[in-house]
Steps between C-alpha positions, in 0.01 A plus 500: 500500500734773622240634749473139641865473548509841675224403746654157572554565871157644567230277651127521529491352861499830674753667723725265701372497855472301830184416678534587865195483727276484205641823345721532203835680571722592194826329484683831493337601831604187665852535369519857646381369842751216496768749400413729793509207739833387353640851564386496855640160560836619356502799730438281801778271398736785454409625857517162669843409349648847553554564127300824524819662631715375205253536207476853374179632341293233671166631367630464145630159577181362652285662231709333236467161684114555512487601137702201394288262694175657357623471146601143543168414669307667217719345220482144648115541551434585142622177349 
């Protein structure tokens, strides 16, 4: 009984993945790609609005934005 409660979140359905062009892509890989795209978009927004002169450590800020979007994408996709 204790082992069954410890393994309560496990599933036998396989790894969570998306089917794209007939191939299975793991959800974590898609989340990483979405995060990289979000970081690039954030950088472009900073440059277009002129915030790149006001925001210090822009690489860290854009990386944090990308990481946040990737984690949210992954977490919302695992429901």
